[in-house]
LUMBA-43676 format. One record per residue: residue number from 1; residue in one letter; y, z negated, x of N, C-alpha, C in turn. Coordinates in pm, 1 decimal. Last residue first. Layout:
BEGIN
+------+------+----------+----------+----------+----------+----------+----------+----------+----------+----------+
! resi ! resn !      n_y !      n_z !      n_x !     ca_y !     ca_z !     ca_x !      c_y !      c_z !      c_x !
+------+------+----------+----------+----------+----------+----------+----------+----------+----------+----------+
!  NUM !    a !        Y !        Z !        X !        Y !        Z !        X !        Y !        Z !        X !
...
+------+------+----------+----------+----------+----------+----------+----------+----------+----------+----------+
END
This chain:
BEGIN
+------+------+----------+----------+----------+----------+----------+----------+----------+----------+----------+
! resi ! resn !      n_y !      n_z !      n_x !     ca_y !     ca_z !     ca_x !      c_y !      c_z !      c_x !
+------+------+----------+----------+----------+----------+----------+----------+----------+----------+----------+
!  174 !    q !    147.2 !  -1444.2 !   -463.4 !    202.8 !  -1482.2 !   -550.8 !    264.7 !  -1682.4 !   -476.5 !
!  173 !    k !     97.4 !  -1132.3 !   -279.7 !     46.0 !  -1232.3 !   -255.9 !    203.3 !  -1321.6 !   -397.6 !
!  172 !    w !     46.3 !   -814.1 !   -479.6 !    171.2 !   -915.5 !   -372.0 !    131.9 !  -1091.8 !   -397.4 !
!  171 !    k !    -80.0 !   -610.4 !   -410.3 !   -134.4 !   -704.2 !   -563.5 !    -84.8 !   -785.4 !   -482.2 !
!  170 !    v !     69.1 !   -245.2 !   -516.5 !     47.6 !   -294.5 !   -477.4 !     42.9 !   -492.8 !   -530.6 !
!  169 !    t !     33.9 !    -84.1 !   -836.0 !    144.2 !   -130.6 !   -803.4 !     24.5 !   -220.9 !   -656.8 !
!  168 !    c !   -148.3 !    212.7 !   -894.1 !   -154.4 !     82.0 !   -866.9 !    -27.2 !     42.7 !   -802.2 !
!  167 !    g !    -20.7 !    538.6 !   -936.6 !   -155.9 !    479.3 !   -842.0 !    -83.6 !    332.1 !   -865.9 !
!  166 !    v !    165.0 !    747.3 !   -738.8 !     69.2 !    752.8 !   -835.4 !    -18.7 !    640.6 !   -810.3 !
!  165 !    p !    471.0 !    807.0 !   -572.8 !    373.0 !    732.9 !   -565.5 !    324.2 !    748.3 !   -656.3 !
!  164 !    q !    707.4 !   1116.7 !   -629.2 !    717.0 !    981.9 !   -647.5 !    495.3 !    942.5 !   -631.3 !
!  163 !    t !    729.3 !   1267.7 !   -356.4 !    745.7 !   1280.3 !   -441.1 !    695.3 !   1184.4 !   -433.4 !
!  162 !    e !    889.3 !   1486.4 !    -30.8 !    895.5 !   1342.5 !   -106.0 !    827.7 !   1363.1 !   -241.6 !
!  161 !    q !    887.4 !   1715.2 !    125.1 !    892.4 !   1581.5 !    162.6 !    858.2 !   1502.0 !    105.7 !
!  160 !    i !    837.7 !   2086.2 !     42.7 !    862.8 !   1901.8 !     -1.5 !    836.9 !   1772.9 !     55.3 !
!  159 !    s !    757.6 !   2119.6 !    291.1 !    877.9 !   2257.0 !    215.0 !    895.2 !   2119.2 !     70.5 !
!  158 !    p !    785.9 !   1996.0 !    553.1 !    754.5 !   2080.8 !    454.9 !    782.2 !   2056.7 !    402.9 !
!  157 !    f !    849.5 !   2208.6 !    865.6 !    907.3 !   2031.2 !    829.1 !    852.0 !   2090.4 !    636.9 !
!  156 !    q !    586.3 !   2280.3 !   1137.7 !    725.0 !   2246.2 !   1023.7 !    744.4 !   2186.6 !    961.7 !
!  155 !    g !    375.1 !   2290.3 !   1254.7 !    561.9 !   2276.9 !   1379.4 !    709.7 !   2288.4 !   1300.3 !
!  154 !    k !    210.2 !   2307.9 !   1221.4 !    288.0 !   2456.9 !   1200.9 !    351.6 !   2443.8 !   1313.4 !
!  153 !    l !     79.3 !   2121.4 !   1081.1 !     20.9 !   2131.6 !   1207.4 !    122.7 !   2294.1 !   1224.7 !
!  152 !    v !    320.2 !   2045.4 !    909.2 !    314.4 !   2000.1 !   1048.7 !    285.6 !   2076.0 !   1207.1 !
!  151 !    a !    200.7 !   2243.3 !    725.7 !    306.2 !   2241.2 !    813.4 !    362.8 !   2180.6 !    893.2 !
!  150 !    e !    -14.1 !   2094.1 !    707.3 !    -58.9 !   2213.1 !    689.6 !    104.1 !   2265.9 !    812.1 !
!  149 !    l !     88.6 !   1893.5 !    532.3 !    -55.1 !   1885.0 !    653.2 !      6.4 !   1997.0 !    764.2 !
!  148 !    a !    199.8 !   1954.3 !    314.0 !    278.9 !   1867.9 !    443.0 !    163.1 !   1849.9 !    574.8 !
!  147 !    d !    -43.7 !   2034.9 !    191.4 !     49.9 !   2152.4 !    260.1 !    142.1 !   2065.3 !    344.0 !
!  146 !    v !   -183.8 !   1766.8 !    117.3 !   -286.4 !   1910.6 !    238.7 !   -133.3 !   1977.6 !    309.8 !
!  145 !    f !    -51.6 !   1655.1 !    -21.6 !    -55.2 !   1619.3 !    108.7 !    -89.8 !   1728.8 !    155.6 !
!  144 !    y !     39.5 !   1834.5 !   -219.2 !    103.2 !   1809.7 !   -169.8 !    109.0 !   1746.0 !    -19.7 !
!  143 !    y !    -68.4 !   2034.6 !   -426.0 !   -120.7 !   1964.4 !   -316.4 !    -78.1 !   1949.2 !   -202.0 !
!  142 !    n !    -85.6 !   2135.6 !   -697.3 !    150.4 !   2069.5 !   -642.3 !    -48.0 !   2072.6 !   -564.0 !
!  141 !    k !   -232.9 !   2192.5 !   -926.0 !   -122.3 !   2284.0 !   -910.6 !    -67.3 !   2280.0 !   -760.0 !
!  140 !    v !   -530.9 !   2072.7 !   -990.9 !   -486.7 !   2006.1 !   -913.0 !   -346.2 !   2167.2 !   -931.4 !
!  139 !    k !   -774.1 !   2044.2 !  -1185.7 !   -636.7 !   2072.7 !  -1242.7 !   -563.9 !   2098.0 !  -1175.0 !
!  138 !    t !   -970.2 !   1973.8 !  -1019.3 !   -986.2 !   2108.2 !  -1056.3 !   -820.2 !   2171.2 !  -1170.5 !
!  137 !    e !   -941.0 !   1736.4 !  -1056.3 !   -886.1 !   1751.2 !   -949.1 !   -905.9 !   1913.9 !   -967.6 !
!  136 !    d !   -776.0 !   1491.4 !  -1258.1 !   -901.9 !   1606.3 !  -1302.9 !   -814.9 !   1742.1 !  -1189.4 !
!  135 !    e !   -616.3 !   1263.1 !  -1201.6 !   -763.2 !   1218.9 !  -1350.4 !   -798.7 !   1391.1 !  -1294.2 !
!  134 !    w !   -448.8 !   1294.4 !  -1068.5 !   -493.3 !   1239.5 !   -990.8 !   -633.2 !   1213.8 !  -1135.3 !
!  133 !    n !   -260.9 !   1620.3 !   -980.2 !   -370.0 !   1524.3 !  -1078.7 !   -415.5 !   1472.5 !  -1015.6 !
!  132 !    d !    -90.3 !   1663.0 !   -770.5 !    -12.3 !   1640.7 !   -841.5 !   -136.1 !   1576.5 !   -973.8 !
!  131 !    d !   -158.8 !   1431.1 !   -429.2 !   -191.1 !   1580.1 !   -532.5 !    -31.3 !   1584.0 !   -683.1 !
!  130 !    p !   -146.6 !   1247.9 !   -282.7 !   -206.4 !   1328.3 !   -278.7 !   -201.1 !   1419.9 !   -321.6 !
!  129 !    a !    224.9 !   1161.4 !   -281.1 !    106.9 !   1110.1 !   -402.7 !      1.7 !   1247.3 !   -304.8 !
!  128 !    g !    485.5 !   1025.3 !    -45.3 !    426.6 !   1053.7 !   -197.7 !    236.3 !   1057.6 !   -177.1 !
!  127 !    h !    579.6 !   1190.9 !    236.0 !    583.5 !   1031.9 !    141.2 !    618.2 !   1051.5 !     16.4 !
!  126 !    y !    655.5 !   1347.6 !    489.8 !    605.1 !   1282.8 !    394.0 !    510.1 !   1165.4 !    275.9 !
!  125 !    v !    686.6 !   1268.0 !    741.5 !    813.4 !   1377.4 !    736.8 !    777.9 !   1385.9 !    554.8 !
!  124 !    l !    865.5 !   1072.1 !   1004.3 !    827.4 !   1082.0 !    863.4 !    852.4 !   1207.2 !    844.6 !
!  123 !    k !    780.9 !   1096.7 !   1298.4 !    872.5 !   1072.5 !   1295.7 !    847.3 !   1117.6 !   1082.7 !
!  122 !    h !    663.2 !   1130.1 !   1555.6 !    537.6 !    936.1 !   1471.1 !    768.8 !    998.1 !   1347.4 !
!  121 !    n !    628.7 !   1344.2 !   1651.3 !    719.8 !   1315.5 !   1709.4 !    716.9 !   1161.4 !   1618.2 !
!  120 !    q !    468.1 !   1495.3 !   1482.2 !    382.6 !   1447.3 !   1615.2 !    507.2 !   1323.0 !   1687.5 !
!  119 !    d !    441.3 !   1322.2 !   1202.9 !    448.2 !   1413.2 !   1256.0 !    417.2 !   1400.5 !   1386.2 !
!  118 !    f !    306.9 !   1059.0 !    939.3 !    406.2 !   1119.3 !   1033.8 !    404.4 !   1269.6 !   1165.2 !
!  117 !    l !    316.0 !   1060.7 !    646.2 !    253.0 !   1133.3 !    688.2 !    402.8 !   1183.4 !    772.9 !
!  116 !    f !    189.2 !    865.3 !    368.3 !    313.7 !    810.1 !    480.2 !    277.2 !    856.9 !    553.7 !
!  115 !    i !    115.2 !    765.3 !     10.8 !     77.0 !    793.8 !    173.4 !    195.6 !    792.1 !    258.6 !
!  114 !    e !    -96.8 !    505.1 !   -115.8 !    101.0 !    569.1 !   -136.1 !     74.1 !    624.4 !     51.2 !
!  113 !    p !   -287.3 !    503.6 !   -415.2 !   -268.5 !    567.6 !   -290.5 !   -107.5 !    564.5 !   -290.5 !
!  112 !    t !    -70.2 !    192.6 !   -454.7 !   -237.7 !    305.9 !   -380.7 !   -270.9 !    367.9 !   -490.7 !
!  111 !    r !    278.0 !    103.2 !   -356.9 !    137.6 !    189.3 !   -466.3 !     42.3 !    204.4 !   -321.8 !
!  110 !    q !    450.7 !     57.4 !   -197.3 !    477.9 !    -43.5 !   -332.0 !    299.0 !     47.9 !   -474.3 !
!  109 !    a !    593.4 !    -26.1 !    122.3 !    438.9 !     98.2 !     28.8 !    474.5 !    -28.8 !   -142.7 !
!  108 !    g !    766.2 !    -61.8 !    266.3 !    790.7 !      4.5 !    191.6 !    692.2 !     32.6 !     54.0 !
!  107 !    y !    705.2 !    -72.9 !    543.3 !    687.5 !     52.2 !    495.0 !    690.7 !     64.8 !    391.0 !
!  106 !    k !    729.2 !   -330.5 !    496.7 !    757.0 !   -309.5 !    651.7 !    793.5 !   -139.6 !    601.0 !
!  105 !    r !    532.3 !   -478.3 !    351.7 !    683.2 !   -450.3 !    357.1 !    744.6 !   -347.8 !    444.8 !
!  104 !    a !    271.8 !   -340.1 !    511.2 !    332.8 !   -333.1 !    384.8 !    508.6 !   -370.0 !    334.6 !
!  103 !    v !    278.9 !   -513.7 !    715.8 !    322.9 !   -383.9 !    658.0 !    349.4 !   -339.5 !    586.0 !
!  102 !    d !    249.1 !   -812.8 !    551.2 !    402.1 !   -713.6 !    651.8 !    441.3 !   -635.3 !    647.6 !
!  101 !    q !    -12.9 !   -881.4 !    453.7 !    108.5 !   -775.2 !    380.1 !    276.4 !   -763.7 !    422.9 !
!  100 !    s !   -141.6 !  -1019.0 !    590.1 !    -36.4 !  -1035.7 !    575.3 !     59.3 !  -1050.9 !    441.4 !
!   99 !    e !   -436.3 !   -847.3 !    585.1 !   -352.5 !   -999.3 !    510.9 !   -242.1 !  -1042.1 !    469.0 !
!   98 !    d !   -433.8 !   -537.7 !    574.8 !   -274.3 !   -601.7 !    612.7 !   -273.0 !   -756.2 !    551.7 !
!   97 !    f !   -686.8 !   -364.6 !    776.7 !   -691.2 !   -483.2 !    657.2 !   -548.3 !   -584.4 !    639.5 !
!   96 !    l !   -775.9 !    -42.3 !    717.4 !   -748.6 !   -161.8 !    812.6 !   -716.9 !   -284.4 !    715.1 !
!   95 !    y !  -1046.3 !    182.4 !    825.5 !   -964.1 !    125.9 !    673.4 !   -896.1 !     10.3 !    772.0 !
!   94 !    p !  -1055.7 !    472.1 !   1085.6 !   -997.8 !    313.0 !   1015.3 !   -960.2 !    270.0 !    845.9 !
!   93 !    f !  -1241.5 !    799.8 !    894.8 !  -1084.6 !    693.0 !    925.5 !  -1151.9 !    575.4 !    953.6 !
!   92 !    p !  -1363.0 !    900.1 !    713.5 !  -1431.9 !    915.3 !    868.3 !  -1266.0 !    894.4 !    938.5 !
!   91 !    y !  -1595.5 !    679.6 !    479.9 !  -1493.8 !    647.9 !    562.8 !  -1479.9 !    779.8 !    698.2 !
!   90 !    g !  -1839.5 !    686.3 !    387.3 !  -1812.3 !    781.9 !    500.0 !  -1713.5 !    770.8 !    531.5 !
!   89 !    k !  -1853.7 !    506.1 !    144.5 !  -1797.1 !    598.3 !    135.3 !  -1820.0 !    727.5 !    222.5 !
!   88 !    e !  -2009.4 !    272.8 !    241.9 !  -2101.6 !    357.2 !     80.0 !  -2021.8 !    511.2 !     86.3 !
!   87 !    e !  -1861.0 !    238.8 !    414.2 !  -1950.1 !    227.3 !    467.0 !  -2041.6 !    328.6 !    366.7 !
!   86 !    a !  -1621.1 !    141.1 !    248.9 !  -1612.0 !    210.8 !    344.6 !  -1752.9 !    332.6 !    403.4 !
!   85 !    r !  -1714.1 !    -37.7 !    121.0 !  -1651.5 !     48.9 !     59.0 !  -1703.4 !    188.3 !    166.9 !
!   84 !    k !  -1833.4 !   -226.2 !    311.6 !  -1902.0 !   -199.6 !    235.2 !  -1894.1 !    -63.6 !    155.2 !
!   83 !    k !  -1554.7 !   -309.5 !    384.2 !  -1693.3 !   -277.3 !    481.4 !  -1739.6 !   -183.7 !    404.6 !
!   82 !    m !  -1428.6 !   -403.1 !    159.2 !  -1386.1 !   -272.1 !    271.2 !  -1428.5 !   -238.3 !    316.8 !
!   81 !    n !  -1605.2 !   -622.2 !    132.2 !  -1627.8 !   -548.1 !     42.1 !  -1556.4 !   -435.4 !    105.8 !
!   80 !    d !  -1483.3 !   -785.1 !    304.2 !  -1585.2 !   -778.8 !    317.8 !  -1632.7 !   -665.8 !    231.8 !
!   79 !    f !  -1221.6 !   -831.3 !    270.5 !  -1239.6 !   -782.7 !    317.7 !  -1415.8 !   -735.4 !    411.4 !
!   78 !    s !  -1121.2 !   -769.1 !    -58.7 !  -1192.5 !   -880.4 !      0.3 !  -1199.4 !   -757.8 !    136.7 !
!   77 !    d !  -1078.6 !   -593.1 !   -375.0 !  -1017.4 !   -546.1 !   -181.0 !  -1024.3 !   -691.0 !    -84.8 !
!   76 !    e !  -1211.9 !   -736.8 !   -496.4 !  -1260.6 !   -655.3 !   -476.6 !  -1201.1 !   -629.3 !   -370.8 !
!   75 !    p !  -1078.7 !   -937.2 !   -563.6 !  -1219.7 !   -987.9 !   -519.7 !  -1226.0 !   -878.3 !   -448.8 !
!   74 !    y !   -693.6 !   -950.4 !   -591.9 !   -854.5 !   -878.8 !   -647.1 !   -939.8 !   -907.9 !   -581.0 !
!   73 !    r !   -718.7 !  -1297.9 !   -594.6 !   -635.7 !  -1186.6 !   -725.2 !   -726.1 !  -1093.6 !   -736.0 !
!   72 !    k !   -697.4 !  -1276.4 !   -305.6 !   -755.2 !  -1399.3 !   -344.7 !   -740.1 !  -1428.5 !   -541.0 !
!   71 !    p !   -751.5 !   -984.0 !   -186.1 !   -833.9 !  -1073.0 !   -233.7 !   -863.6 !  -1127.7 !   -304.5 !
!   70 !    d !   -376.7 !   -894.2 !   -180.0 !   -406.5 !  -1050.2 !   -205.9 !   -619.4 !  -1000.4 !   -265.1 !
!   69 !    n !   -372.1 !   -535.2 !    -40.1 !   -361.2 !   -648.0 !   -146.5 !   -398.3 !   -764.3 !   -117.1 !
!   68 !    s !   -313.5 !   -403.9 !    152.6 !   -251.6 !   -465.8 !    185.4 !   -263.1 !   -612.2 !     26.7 !
!   67 !    n !   -504.4 !   -142.6 !    352.7 !   -525.1 !   -207.5 !    231.3 !   -484.3 !   -392.9 !    281.5 !
!   66 !    i !   -508.3 !    160.6 !    532.6 !   -446.5 !    -18.4 !    514.4 !   -472.2 !    -46.3 !    379.5 !
!   65 !    l !   -697.1 !    392.4 !    615.1 !   -626.3 !    331.6 !    551.2 !   -544.2 !    215.9 !    551.3 !
!   64 !    v !   -505.6 !    732.5 !    888.7 !   -549.9 !    579.6 !    882.8 !   -560.3 !    438.1 !    725.4 !
!   63 !    f !   -567.0 !    983.6 !   1121.2 !   -558.2 !    885.7 !    911.5 !   -611.7 !    748.3 !    954.3 !
!   62 !    n !   -432.9 !   1238.3 !   1263.0 !   -489.6 !   1082.6 !   1307.9 !   -466.6 !   1023.8 !   1139.1 !
!   61 !    v !   -533.1 !   1535.3 !   1307.5 !   -458.7 !   1431.5 !   1245.8 !   -516.7 !   1295.1 !   1270.7 !
!   60 !    k !   -672.8 !   1675.0 !   1401.4 !   -591.6 !   1774.4 !   1422.2 !   -459.2 !   1652.8 !   1381.6 !
!   59 !    d !  -1020.0 !   1636.1 !   1373.8 !   -986.4 !   1670.4 !   1472.8 !   -807.5 !   1716.8 !   1533.1 !
!   58 !    k !   -971.8 !   1547.1 !   1111.1 !  -1000.1 !   1501.8 !   1213.5 !  -1000.7 !   1489.0 !   1339.0 !
!   57 !    y !   -932.5 !   1762.5 !    878.3 !   -827.0 !   1722.6 !   1004.2 !   -856.8 !   1662.1 !   1005.3 !
!   56 !    k !  -1172.7 !   1782.5 !    730.6 !  -1220.5 !   1880.4 !    782.7 !  -1050.8 !   1824.1 !    911.9 !
!   55 !    k !  -1205.5 !   1438.8 !    709.5 !  -1287.0 !   1480.5 !    772.6 !  -1226.0 !   1715.5 !    770.2 !
!   54 !    g !   -937.3 !   1460.2 !    525.9 !   -992.8 !   1359.5 !    622.8 !  -1087.1 !   1390.1 !    733.4 !
!   53 !    i !  -1033.9 !   1557.5 !    291.6 !   -943.0 !   1603.1 !    404.2 !   -906.3 !   1542.6 !    535.2 !
!   52 !    k !  -1252.1 !   1371.3 !    237.9 !  -1270.7 !   1549.2 !    187.3 !  -1143.8 !   1524.6 !    278.9 !
!   51 !    v !  -1109.3 !   1168.0 !     86.9 !  -1200.3 !   1172.8 !    250.3 !  -1284.2 !   1309.8 !    289.7 !
!   50 !    i !   -964.7 !   1229.3 !    -93.5 !   -902.6 !   1220.2 !     61.3 !  -1022.9 !   1173.8 !    196.9 !
!   49 !    r !  -1130.7 !   1274.6 !   -244.9 !   -999.7 !   1427.9 !   -200.5 !  -1035.2 !   1421.8 !    -27.8 !
!   48 !    d !  -1222.7 !   1069.9 !   -278.9 !  -1318.2 !   1157.7 !   -264.2 !  -1267.7 !   1260.4 !   -193.9 !
!   47 !    e !  -1024.8 !    940.7 !   -376.7 !  -1117.9 !    924.1 !   -291.8 !  -1189.6 !    976.5 !   -251.1 !
!   46 !    w !   -900.4 !    951.9 !   -676.3 !   -807.7 !   1029.7 !   -547.6 !   -934.3 !    996.6 !   -343.8 !
!   45 !    a !   -976.2 !    768.9 !   -746.2 !  -1011.9 !    907.5 !   -829.0 !   -983.3 !    981.2 !   -731.8 !
!   44 !    k !   -945.4 !    562.7 !   -645.4 !  -1158.1 !    543.7 !   -678.5 !  -1104.6 !    696.5 !   -722.6 !
!   43 !    v !   -661.4 !    459.5 !   -668.2 !   -747.4 !    525.3 !   -546.7 !   -866.2 !    558.1 !   -546.6 !
!   42 !    y !   -687.9 !    469.8 !   -940.5 !   -611.5 !    586.2 !   -938.8 !   -650.9 !    592.3 !   -744.9 !
!   41 !    p !   -831.6 !    261.2 !  -1014.8 !   -897.3 !    358.5 !  -1126.2 !   -827.8 !    486.7 !   -991.1 !
!   40 !    c !   -873.3 !     20.6 !   -778.6 !   -725.7 !     86.9 !   -777.9 !   -833.2 !    172.0 !   -867.0 !
!   39 !    h !  -1010.1 !   -171.9 !   -596.8 !  -1059.3 !   -163.4 !   -698.3 !   -968.7 !      9.1 !   -771.5 !
!   38 !    n !   -977.4 !   -129.4 !   -314.0 !  -1151.6 !    -76.3 !   -295.2 !  -1048.3 !    -88.0 !   -457.9 !
!   37 !    c !   -676.1 !     29.6 !   -211.9 !   -730.9 !    -30.8 !   -202.4 !   -900.3 !    -53.7 !   -256.6 !
!   36 !    w !   -355.8 !    147.4 !     74.8 !   -544.8 !    239.3 !    -20.3 !   -589.2 !     54.7 !    -56.7 !
!   35 !    f !   -165.0 !    344.9 !    238.3 !   -257.8 !    287.5 !    162.0 !   -322.4 !    271.1 !     68.9 !
!   34 !    i !   -179.4 !    536.1 !    521.4 !   -230.2 !    624.0 !    329.9 !   -275.3 !    423.6 !    290.3 !
!   33 !    i !    -56.2 !    758.9 !    747.4 !   -115.2 !    581.8 !    710.3 !   -107.9 !    603.5 !    578.7 !
!   32 !    a !   -140.9 !   1019.5 !    965.8 !    -98.6 !    921.3 !    775.3 !   -169.4 !    833.5 !    779.7 !
!   31 !    i !      9.9 !   1139.3 !   1174.0 !    -35.4 !   1022.2 !   1170.8 !    -14.9 !   1011.5 !   1005.9 !
!   30 !    p !     20.2 !   1387.5 !   1525.1 !     34.6 !   1410.1 !   1371.5 !    -38.2 !   1231.9 !   1331.8 !
!   29 !    k !   -127.2 !   1363.9 !   1783.0 !   -145.6 !   1432.4 !   1702.2 !    -56.4 !   1391.7 !   1554.2 !
!   28 !    s !    -20.7 !   1268.9 !   2049.0 !     -1.2 !   1405.1 !   2034.9 !    -52.7 !   1449.4 !   1900.7 !
!   27 !    k !   -162.9 !   1042.6 !   2076.6 !     12.8 !   1018.0 !   2040.6 !     52.8 !   1148.0 !   2039.5 !
!   26 !    d !   -413.1 !    921.9 !   1910.2 !   -400.2 !   1010.6 !   1999.5 !   -211.1 !    987.1 !   1984.1 !
!   25 !    f !   -428.9 !    535.5 !   1899.2 !   -423.3 !    687.2 !   1840.7 !   -355.8 !    724.2 !   1944.9 !
!   24 !    s !   -392.7 !    271.0 !   1965.6 !   -501.5 !    321.0 !   1898.5 !   -523.0 !    481.6 !   1893.1 !
!   23 !    d !   -110.5 !    242.5 !   1861.7 !   -149.9 !    267.7 !   2038.2 !   -241.5 !    312.9 !   2034.9 !
!   22 !    i !    -78.8 !    120.8 !   1655.4 !     -8.8 !    299.0 !   1664.7 !    -91.5 !    342.2 !   1793.0 !
!   21 !    s !   -372.3 !   -104.1 !   1597.9 !   -178.1 !    -62.8 !   1621.7 !   -192.0 !    106.4 !   1637.2 !
!   20 !    y !   -667.6 !   -265.7 !   1563.1 !   -534.5 !   -160.2 !   1522.4 !   -423.0 !   -153.4 !   1564.7 !
!   19 !    v !   -924.8 !   -385.2 !   1682.1 !   -775.5 !   -436.0 !   1604.5 !   -736.5 !   -239.3 !   1632.0 !
!   18 !    r !  -1277.8 !   -330.9 !   1523.1 !  -1088.3 !   -347.5 !   1626.2 !  -1075.3 !   -403.3 !   1534.9 !
!   17 !    g !  -1423.5 !   -346.6 !   1299.0 !  -1424.7 !   -457.0 !   1452.3 !  -1359.1 !   -501.6 !   1549.9 !
!   16 !    d !  -1460.2 !   -168.6 !   1150.8 !  -1537.6 !   -124.8 !   1251.5 !  -1513.8 !   -245.7 !   1336.6 !
!   15 !    v !  -1209.1 !   -209.7 !    906.0 !  -1331.5 !   -272.8 !    868.7 !  -1470.8 !   -215.5 !    990.2 !
!   14 !    g !   -916.5 !   -409.6 !   1189.2 !  -1025.2 !   -328.1 !   1085.8 !  -1200.8 !   -309.3 !   1035.8 !
!   13 !    p !   -684.6 !   -573.0 !   1210.1 !   -819.1 !   -575.1 !   1184.2 !   -898.2 !   -422.1 !   1138.0 !
!   12 !    l !   -329.5 !   -447.9 !   1327.5 !   -406.4 !   -495.4 !   1259.0 !   -527.7 !   -490.4 !   1280.7 !
!   11 !    k !    -21.8 !   -423.7 !   1429.6 !   -161.1 !   -454.9 !   1474.4 !   -302.9 !   -525.5 !   1332.5 !
!   10 !    f !    222.6 !   -169.1 !   1396.8 !    155.9 !   -300.1 !   1364.9 !      8.2 !   -326.5 !   1479.9 !
!    9 !    d !    501.4 !     30.9 !   1446.6 !    326.8 !    -26.8 !   1450.0 !    337.5 !   -110.3 !   1383.7 !
!    8 !    i !    618.3 !    274.3 !   1254.1 !    682.4 !    136.5 !   1293.3 !    564.2 !     99.1 !   1293.7 !
!    7 !    i !    805.5 !    565.4 !   1297.4 !    675.8 !    502.3 !   1248.2 !    708.8 !    354.5 !   1309.4 !
!    6 !    q !   1112.3 !    665.0 !   1214.8 !   1035.0 !    604.0 !   1322.7 !    910.3 !    546.2 !   1221.7 !
!    5 !    d !   1254.3 !    914.4 !    921.8 !   1245.0 !    772.8 !    964.9 !   1135.8 !    753.2 !   1055.5 !
!    4 !    g !   1219.1 !   1007.5 !    757.2 !   1327.9 !   1102.8 !    971.4 !   1282.7 !   1003.3 !   1004.8 !
!    3 !    i !   1233.3 !    970.4 !    458.4 !   1150.6 !   1069.9 !    554.5 !   1332.0 !   1075.3 !    712.4 !
!    2 !    k !   1242.2 !    608.1 !    471.9 !   1296.9 !    702.5 !    455.6 !   1236.9 !    874.3 !    548.6 !
!    1 !    m !   1088.4 !    318.5 !    352.3 !   1094.0 !    431.5 !    516.8 !   1196.1 !    526.2 !    376.0 !
+------+------+----------+----------+----------+----------+----------+----------+----------+----------+----------+
END
């Protein structure tokens, strides 16, 4: 996907027992689609930050996590383990399973975590990493995702629209 592209719909099961599509979310709000998983050390390093951001902006922005990894190769990323992880961490957003990997392919997702932020018109306005330091939250200088959220909520285009996603590669089926 490129900046300005329209959101791509999906129909995926969530760990809460519901099936989600774009229509499941408030159309008047921006939506952040984040490709995610359980096993990746980058995801684990950013996890508490993303949960905090999700809780802070939940009334203004739709958030959804999508795990597209092959659970046969990475059992920690199985649907049952996704349920456990969401419960343990108190995810304030849906956590969905893209078992076919079709959604990741359509979005062009390559990493976990990888953020796709869409504005209220469902146009892609930010794509990339959460911030500039996955290892140490206290050393973050650029809060790419939060800055993009703030810009979108003010009706503006983010000053930084794209950063290099940093993380584990999506674990494709073989």
